[in-house]
C-alpha positions as CSV (number, residue, x, y, z in Angstrom):
1,M,0.0,0.0,0.0
2,R,1.0,3.6,-0.5
3,R,2.8,5.6,2.2
4,R,2.2,9.3,2.5
5,P,5.1,11.4,3.5
6,A,5.1,12.5,7.1
7,S,3.6,16.0,7.2
8,A,4.9,18.9,9.1
9,A,3.4,19.8,12.5
10,H,-0.2,21.0,12.2
11,L,-1.6,23.7,14.3
12,L,-4.0,22.5,17.0
13,L,-7.6,23.7,16.8
14,L,-8.3,25.1,20.2
15,V,-11.8,25.9,21.4
16,V,-12.1,27.7,24.7
17,L,-15.4,27.9,26.5
18,G,-15.3,31.1,28.6
19,S,-12.3,32.5,30.3
20,P,-9.5,30.3,31.7
21,P,-10.8,28.7,34.9
22,V,-9.5,29.6,38.3
23,A,-11.6,26.9,40.2
24,A,-13.1,23.5,39.4
25,Q,-16.5,25.1,39.0
26,S,-15.4,27.3,36.1
27,E,-16.0,26.4,32.5
28,P,-14.0,23.4,31.3
29,R,-11.4,23.8,28.6
30,I,-11.9,21.9,25.3
31,L,-9.3,20.9,22.7
32,S,-10.4,19.5,19.4
33,L,-8.3,17.4,17.0
34,D,-9.0,16.0,13.6
35,L,-7.1,12.9,12.7
36,P,-6.7,11.1,9.4
37,G,-8.2,7.6,9.6
38,A,-9.9,5.6,12.3
39,L,-8.5,5.9,15.9
40,V,-7.3,2.4,17.0
41,A,-5.2,3.1,20.1
42,G,-3.5,5.8,22.2
43,A,-1.1,6.3,25.1
44,P,0.5,9.3,26.9
45,T,4.2,9.6,27.7
46,R,5.7,11.6,30.5
47,G,8.9,13.6,30.2
48,E,10.2,17.1,29.5
49,T,7.6,17.3,26.7
50,P,4.5,15.2,27.7
51,S,2.8,13.8,24.7
52,L,-0.3,11.9,23.7
53,W,0.4,9.3,20.9
54,L,-2.5,8.3,18.6
55,L,-2.5,5.2,16.3
56,T,-4.9,5.4,13.3
57,R,-5.6,3.3,10.2
58,E,-7.3,4.6,7.1
59,A,-9.8,2.8,4.8
60,G,-8.1,1.3,1.9
61,D,-4.7,1.6,3.5
62,D,-3.6,-1.3,5.6
63,E,-0.6,0.5,7.0
64,P,-1.0,2.4,10.2
65,W,0.3,5.9,11.3
66,V,1.2,7.3,14.7
67,H,0.5,10.9,15.4
68,R,2.0,13.0,18.2
69,F,0.2,15.6,20.3
70,D,2.5,17.5,22.7
71,T,0.4,18.4,25.7
72,G,2.8,20.8,27.5
73,S,2.6,24.5,27.8
74,S,2.7,24.9,24.0
75,P,0.3,22.3,22.6
76,R,1.3,21.0,19.2
77,L,0.0,18.3,16.9
78,A,2.3,16.5,14.5
79,L,0.2,14.4,12.1
80,R,1.9,11.2,10.8
81,A,4.8,11.5,13.1
82,F,6.1,8.1,12.1
83,A,4.9,4.8,10.5
84,P,4.9,1.9,12.9
85,P,5.2,-1.8,12.0
86,D,2.0,-2.9,10.2
87,E,1.0,-5.4,12.8
88,V,0.9,-2.9,15.7
89,R,-2.4,-3.2,17.6
90,A,-1.8,-1.0,20.7
91,L,0.4,1.6,22.3
92,A,1.8,1.8,25.9
93,P,4.1,4.0,27.9
94,A,7.2,2.5,29.7
95,D,9.7,4.1,32.1
96,F,12.6,1.7,31.8
97,D,15.0,3.5,34.2
98,G,12.6,5.0,36.7
99,D,13.5,8.6,35.9
100,G,9.9,9.7,35.1
101,R,10.4,9.8,31.4
102,D,8.6,7.3,29.2
103,D,9.4,5.6,26.0
104,L,6.5,4.6,23.7
105,V,6.0,0.9,23.3
106,L,4.4,-0.5,20.1
107,L,2.5,-3.7,20.8
108,A,2.0,-6.3,18.0
109,P,1.3,-10.0,18.3
110,G,4.6,-11.8,19.1
111,S,6.7,-8.7,18.5
112,W,7.1,-5.4,20.5
113,S,9.2,-2.4,19.6
114,R,9.8,1.0,21.2
115,V,10.3,4.6,20.2
116,E,12.3,7.2,22.2
117,P,10.3,10.5,22.1
118,T,13.4,12.6,22.5
119,A,15.2,11.0,19.5
120,A,15.9,13.1,16.5
121,T,14.3,10.4,14.3
122,L,11.2,8.6,15.6
123,A,12.2,5.1,14.4
124,P,10.9,2.0,16.2
125,V,13.6,-0.4,17.5
126,P,13.0,-4.0,18.5
127,L,12.2,-4.6,22.2
128,H,10.8,-8.1,22.6
129,E,10.0,-11.2,20.5
130,G,7.7,-13.9,21.6
131,E,4.1,-14.4,22.9
132,A,3.5,-12.3,26.0
133,R,0.9,-10.0,27.6
134,W,1.8,-6.4,28.4
135,V,1.4,-5.7,32.2
136,G,1.1,-2.0,32.7
137,N,-1.3,0.6,34.1
138,P,-4.6,-0.8,32.6
139,G,-6.6,1.4,30.3
140,R,-10.3,1.1,29.7
141,G,-10.2,0.0,26.1
142,T,-8.5,2.2,23.5
143,F,-6.0,4.1,25.7
144,V,-3.4,2.8,28.1
145,A,-2.4,5.1,31.0
146,A,1.1,6.1,32.1
147,G,2.5,5.6,35.6
148,G,2.1,1.8,35.9
149,G,5.5,1.1,37.4
150,P,8.3,-0.9,35.8
151,P,7.4,-2.3,32.4
152,A,6.5,-5.9,32.8
153,L,5.3,-8.8,30.6
154,A,3.3,-11.9,31.6
155,R,3.9,-15.3,30.0
156,V,2.6,-18.7,30.8
157,G,4.3,-19.6,34.1
158,G,5.8,-16.2,35.0
159,L,6.0,-12.5,35.3
160,A,9.1,-10.8,34.0
161,L,10.4,-7.2,34.0
162,L,11.7,-5.5,30.8
163,T,15.0,-3.6,31.3
164,L,17.4,-1.7,29.1
165,S,21.2,-1.8,29.4
166,D,23.0,0.5,27.0
167,G,19.9,0.4,24.9
168,E,19.8,-3.3,24.7
169,P,16.6,-5.0,26.1
170,S,16.6,-7.9,28.5
171,V,13.9,-9.9,30.3
172,V,14.4,-10.6,34.0
173,L,12.1,-13.1,35.7
174,Q,10.3,-11.5,38.6
175,A,8.1,-14.3,39.8
176,E,6.7,-17.6,38.9
177,L,3.0,-18.0,38.3
178,P,0.8,-21.1,38.6
179,I,-0.1,-22.9,35.3
180,R,-3.4,-24.5,34.6
181,A,-4.5,-26.7,31.6
182,S,-7.8,-26.4,29.9
183,A,-9.2,-28.7,27.2
184,R,-9.7,-27.2,23.7
185,P,-10.9,-28.9,20.5
186,W,-7.3,-29.0,19.3
187,G,-5.8,-30.2,22.6
188,L,-4.7,-28.7,25.9
189,R,-4.2,-25.0,26.4
190,L,-1.8,-23.9,29.1
191,E,-2.6,-20.6,30.9
192,S,-1.6,-18.5,33.9
193,P,-3.8,-16.1,35.8
194,T,-4.1,-12.6,34.6
195,V,-1.7,-10.2,36.3
196,R,-2.6,-6.6,37.3
197,P,-0.4,-3.9,38.7
198,V,-1.2,-2.6,42.2
199,P,-1.3,1.2,42.7
200,G,1.9,2.3,44.4
201,G,3.9,-0.8,43.3
202,G,3.7,-4.5,43.0
203,W,1.5,-6.9,41.1
204,V,-1.3,-9.4,42.0
205,A,-2.6,-12.4,40.0
206,W,-5.8,-14.2,41.0
207,D,-7.5,-17.3,39.6
208,E,-11.1,-18.6,39.7
209,P,-12.0,-19.9,43.1
210,R,-11.2,-23.5,43.9
211,G,-13.7,-24.5,46.5
212,P,-14.0,-21.8,49.2
213,Q,-10.7,-20.2,48.3
214,I,-9.3,-17.8,45.7
215,P,-5.8,-18.8,44.6
216,T,-3.8,-15.6,44.5
217,T,-0.2,-14.5,44.0
218,W,1.1,-11.3,45.5
219,I,4.3,-10.0,43.9
220,P,5.8,-7.1,45.9
221,P,8.0,-4.6,44.1
222,S,11.1,-6.2,45.7
223,G,11.4,-9.6,47.3
224,S,9.9,-13.0,46.4
225,A,6.3,-13.7,45.4
226,V,3.8,-14.9,48.0
227,S,1.1,-17.5,47.3
228,L,-2.1,-16.6,49.1
229,R,-5.4,-18.4,49.7
230,L,-8.2,-15.8,50.0
231,L,-11.0,-17.4,52.1
232,L,-14.6,-17.6,51.1
233,P,-17.5,-19.0,53.1
234,E,-18.5,-21.3,50.2
235,P,-17.6,-21.9,46.6
236,E,-18.4,-18.7,44.6
237,R,-17.6,-17.1,41.2
238,I,-15.8,-13.8,40.6
239,E,-17.7,-11.1,38.9
240,S,-15.0,-8.5,39.1
241,A,-11.8,-7.7,41.0
242,R,-9.6,-4.7,41.4
243,P,-6.2,-4.0,43.2
244,L,-6.3,-1.0,45.5
245,R,-3.8,0.7,47.9
246,I,-5.3,2.0,51.1
247,D,-3.2,4.0,53.5
248,G,-0.1,2.6,51.9
249,S,-1.1,-1.1,52.1
250,P,-2.1,-3.3,49.1
251,Y,-5.6,-4.8,48.9
252,L,-7.7,-6.8,46.5
253,F,-11.4,-5.8,46.1
254,V,-13.4,-8.8,44.9
255,A,-17.1,-9.0,43.9
256,T,-18.5,-12.5,43.7
257,F,-21.8,-14.4,43.3
258,V,-23.0,-17.9,44.2
259,H,-26.1,-18.5,42.0
260,V,-27.1,-17.2,38.5
261,G,-30.6,-15.7,38.3
262,P,-32.6,-12.5,38.2
263,M,-32.8,-12.4,42.0
264,A,-29.2,-13.3,42.7
265,N,-27.0,-10.8,44.5
266,Q,-23.3,-10.0,44.7
267,R,-21.0,-10.2,47.7
268,I,-18.1,-7.9,48.1
269,R,-14.9,-8.5,50.1
270,L,-11.7,-6.6,50.7
271,F,-8.6,-8.8,51.2
272,P,-5.2,-7.6,52.4
273,L,-2.2,-8.6,50.4
274,G,1.1,-9.5,52.1
275,R,2.7,-12.4,53.9
276,F,0.3,-14.4,56.0
277,D,0.2,-17.8,57.7
278,G,-2.8,-19.8,56.5
279,P,-5.9,-18.6,54.6
280,V,-6.5,-14.8,54.4
281,R,-9.7,-13.5,55.7
282,P,-11.3,-10.3,54.4
283,V,-11.2,-7.1,56.4
284,L,-14.6,-6.2,54.9
285,A,-17.3,-8.6,53.8
286,R,-20.9,-7.8,52.9
287,E,-23.7,-9.1,50.6
288,M,-25.1,-6.3,48.4
289,E,-28.5,-6.0,46.8
290,V,-26.8,-5.7,43.4
291,H,-27.7,-7.8,40.3
292,I,-24.9,-10.1,39.1
293,W,-24.7,-8.4,35.7
294,H,-23.7,-5.1,37.2
295,S,-20.1,-4.2,37.9
296,F,-18.6,-2.2,40.8
297,E,-16.2,0.7,40.4
298,A,-13.9,0.9,43.4
299,S,-11.7,3.8,44.5
300,V,-10.1,5.2,47.7
301,A,-10.2,8.6,49.4
302,D,-10.2,10.2,52.8
303,L,-13.8,11.6,52.7
304,D,-14.2,12.7,56.3
305,A,-10.6,14.1,56.8
306,D,-9.9,11.8,59.7
307,G,-6.5,10.8,58.3
308,K,-7.7,7.3,57.1
309,E,-8.7,6.5,53.6
310,D,-12.2,5.2,53.0
311,L,-13.5,2.7,50.4
312,L,-15.8,4.2,47.7
313,L,-18.0,2.2,45.4
314,A,-20.2,3.0,42.5
315,V,-22.6,0.5,41.0
316,P,-25.8,0.6,38.8
317,E,-29.1,-0.3,40.5
318,G,-32.2,-2.0,39.1
319,M,-32.7,-4.5,36.3
320,G,-31.5,-2.2,33.6
321,G,-29.2,0.0,35.7
322,G,-31.3,3.1,35.5
323,D,-30.0,4.4,38.8
324,L,-26.5,4.7,40.2
325,R,-25.6,4.0,43.8
326,L,-22.6,5.6,45.5
327,L,-21.4,3.9,48.6
328,A,-18.7,4.8,51.2
329,F,-17.3,2.4,53.8
330,H,-15.8,4.8,56.3
331,R,-13.0,3.8,58.6
332,T,-13.6,3.1,62.2
333,T,-11.6,4.4,65.1
334,A,-10.0,1.0,65.4
335,G,-8.8,1.2,61.8
336,G,-11.3,-1.2,60.3
337,F,-14.2,-0.5,58.0
338,A,-17.8,0.3,58.9
339,A,-20.1,-2.7,58.4
340,S,-22.8,-0.6,56.7
341,P,-22.0,2.0,54.0
342,A,-23.1,5.6,53.7
343,A,-25.2,5.7,50.5
344,S,-26.6,8.0,47.9
345,K,-28.6,7.3,44.7
346,L,-28.7,9.2,41.4
347,G,-31.0,8.7,38.5
348,L,-29.0,8.2,35.3
349,G,-31.7,8.8,32.7
350,G,-29.9,6.6,30.3
351,A,-26.6,8.4,30.7
352,A,-23.2,6.7,30.6
353,W,-21.1,7.2,33.7
354,H,-17.6,7.0,35.1
355,F,-16.5,7.2,38.7
356,G,-13.2,7.1,40.5
357,D,-10.8,9.5,38.8
358,D,-9.9,13.0,40.0
359,L,-11.1,15.3,37.2
360,D,-11.1,18.7,38.9
361,G,-7.8,18.6,40.8
362,D,-9.1,18.4,44.4
363,G,-7.7,15.0,45.0
364,R,-11.1,13.3,45.4
365,P,-12.8,10.8,43.0
366,D,-15.4,12.5,40.8
367,L,-18.5,11.3,39.1
368,L,-18.9,12.0,35.4
369,L,-22.1,11.5,33.3
370,L,-22.4,11.5,29.5
371,S,-25.8,11.9,27.9
372,G,-25.6,12.3,24.2
373,T,-23.1,15.2,23.8
374,R,-23.7,16.6,27.2
375,L,-21.0,16.1,29.9
376,V,-21.9,16.6,33.6
377,L,-19.4,16.5,36.4
378,Y,-20.2,15.9,40.1
379,P,-17.0,17.0,41.9
380,G,-16.1,14.8,44.8
381,P,-19.6,13.4,45.7
382,R,-19.8,12.1,49.3
383,P,-22.2,9.2,49.7
384,G,-24.8,9.9,52.3
385,A,-24.6,13.7,51.7
386,A,-26.3,16.0,49.2
387,L,-24.8,15.8,45.8
388,P,-22.4,18.7,45.0
389,P,-23.2,21.4,42.4
390,T,-22.5,20.2,38.9
391,V,-20.2,21.4,36.2
392,G,-21.4,20.8,32.7
393,T,-20.6,21.4,29.1
394,D,-22.3,20.5,25.8
395,L,-20.2,19.2,22.9
396,S,-22.8,19.4,20.1
397,A,-20.7,21.9,18.3
398,S,-17.8,19.4,18.1
399,F,-20.1,16.4,17.5
400,P,-23.1,17.6,15.5
401,A,-26.1,15.2,15.3
402,P,-26.1,13.3,11.9
403,A,-28.9,13.9,9.5
404,E,-29.7,10.2,9.8
405,A,-28.9,7.7,12.5
406,G,-26.1,5.4,11.4
407,V,-22.9,3.6,12.5
408,T,-19.5,3.8,10.9
409,E,-18.3,0.2,10.5
410,V,-14.7,-0.4,11.6
411,S,-13.4,-3.9,11.3
412,V,-10.0,-4.9,12.5
413,Q,-8.9,-8.5,11.7
414,V,-6.3,-9.9,14.1
415,G,-3.5,-11.4,12.0
416,S,-1.3,-10.2,9.2
417,E,-4.0,-8.1,7.6
418,V,-6.0,-5.2,9.0
419,A,-9.0,-3.8,7.1
420,V,-10.8,-0.6,8.0
421,E,-14.0,0.2,6.3
422,S,-16.1,3.3,6.8
423,K,-19.4,4.5,5.5
424,D,-20.9,7.9,4.9
425,R,-22.4,8.2,8.4
426,P,-20.6,9.2,11.6
427,G,-20.0,6.4,14.1
428,P,-20.9,6.2,17.8
429,L,-19.5,8.7,20.2
430,R,-16.9,7.0,22.4
431,H,-15.3,8.2,25.6
432,E,-12.6,7.3,28.1
433,V,-10.9,9.1,31.1
434,L,-7.2,9.5,31.0
435,D,-4.5,11.7,32.6
436,V,-3.2,13.0,29.3
437,D,-0.4,15.2,30.5
438,G,0.8,13.4,33.6
439,D,-0.1,16.0,36.2
440,G,-2.2,13.7,38.3
441,V,-5.5,15.2,37.1
442,A,-7.5,13.2,34.5
443,E,-9.1,14.5,31.4
444,V,-12.1,13.2,29.4
445,L,-11.4,12.0,25.8
446,L,-14.3,11.7,23.4
447,W,-14.1,10.7,19.8
448,R,-16.1,9.8,16.8
449,I,-15.2,8.5,13.3
450,K,-16.6,10.9,10.8
451,P,-17.6,10.4,7.1
452,G,-14.5,10.5,4.9
453,D,-12.5,8.3,7.2
454,T,-11.4,10.8,9.8
455,T,-11.6,10.9,13.6
456,R,-12.7,13.9,15.6
457,L,-11.0,13.7,19.0
458,V,-12.0,16.1,21.8
459,I,-10.2,16.5,25.1
460,V,-12.1,18.1,28.0
461,A,-10.2,19.4,31.0
462,F,-12.2,20.2,34.2
463,G,-9.2,20.9,36.3
464,P,-7.9,24.4,37.2
465,S,-5.6,26.3,34.9
466,G,-2.2,24.8,34.7
467,S,-3.6,21.4,35.3
468,G,-4.5,19.5,32.3
C-alpha cells in the first residue's frame, strides 16, 4: 500500500469555552483534534515534553500511522509523526529506568518495539520477541495510561520485567505464576492467571475460586512472590476484582456471586495482600443487593478528613441499571471499615457514567455523566450527603447530530492483515478518562469516526488552569 510522506506539524484547533478557569466550578477547557483515519489506540508519555500518541488506520490503507500531540505549555499536533510496523495493535508508555520519562512501546502479536520520544528520528527499534501480555497501568479499552511502574510482561508460568542496558533490552524473571491446563478442540491449552499492577507498586494475580478459596499470587516490588489463599465461606464465582492501595497497604477488592438468576445478589470483600500464615480472611465482607450483571467501580479517598482512607464504590441499580448507587465504607476508630456504608442514589436517565478518577484537581474521586453530547461532572460526591453542584458542558458543536442515524463500520482483523471500512455516516460517540499530560488530574477524551474516514477527538479538562 501507498505511504504518505510525514507531514509537518499541524496547528491545534483550540476551542475555549469562557475565560481560563480559576476553580473547578469554572467552564472546562476543550481541545479538538481531527485525525486522518480511524482511531485504533493511544497512550500518553511523560517527560520534558509530555505527549499523547495516537494510532490510526485509514480505509483502503492497511498501513498504520502514529500521530503525536505534545500536551505541554505549547500544545502542538504532528500528524503522521512516524509509520509503525504494520502489525501494531496497541500503544503503551514505559519508564525503563525510573526517571519519570517514558518511551513509547508499540505492541504487536509476538513482537514489540519502542520509540524514544526525544530521539531526532522517531524510528521503532526491537524490544521483545515472543508471545506475552503487556502488564502496565490498565486502560479502559483504547487508551493505556502512564505511571504503571516498571514495564513488565506476563507469560505462561511467570511475570518478567523488561529492562534496558546500554539500549539493549533484557527480560528478568520477577516471579513464577501457577499454570493451569484447559481442554480445547485442538488439545490442551496452558494458561496462567491474569496479572494486574497494584497502585503504588507490586502486582497481583488471581484465579477462579477453587472450592471456598481464591488462589492468589502477591508479587511485591522487591522480594519474592507470595502464594495466598483468600478465604470464602463457600464456593463462589468472581464477577470483578480490582487491586487497591489503602493507607499505603495493598488490597484486592473482589465482587462474587453464588447463583445465577434474576434475584441473585453479589457479595463484596476486601482482602489484604502480604505475607500471611494460612488462609487470608477479608477485612470487609458484605452481601449487596446488586444484580450479578452489574459491575462495581472501586476507589479510595479520605472523605471525612480523619487521616484514614475510605473505600468508595459506585454500581448501577435496578434490572436495567437506570440508577447509580454511590457507597462509602468509612474507617472506624480501630482502623477497620464500617459494616454498613453511607449511600446516595442518582438517576442516570440513560446516561453513561464514570467514577473514580480525579477530574477537577481536588484529590477526590469524581462522578462523570455523559448523555448524548452533554457532559456533567459531580465534583467529589460524598455518599450519604447531598450531591455537589455540577459542572457541565455541551459538545454538540464538536459532534453535531447526523442527519440520519447510522454507524460507521470499523473492522480490525487480528492477524497479518488489518482492514478498516467506513461508511458515509458518523460512528458512535466513544469516551474514556485518562491523565493526558501526567499532572495527576485526569481529562475526558471523546471521539467519533466521521464520514470521509477521519476521527474527531476532543479532550475536555475540568481541572484548574495549569492542570490538564
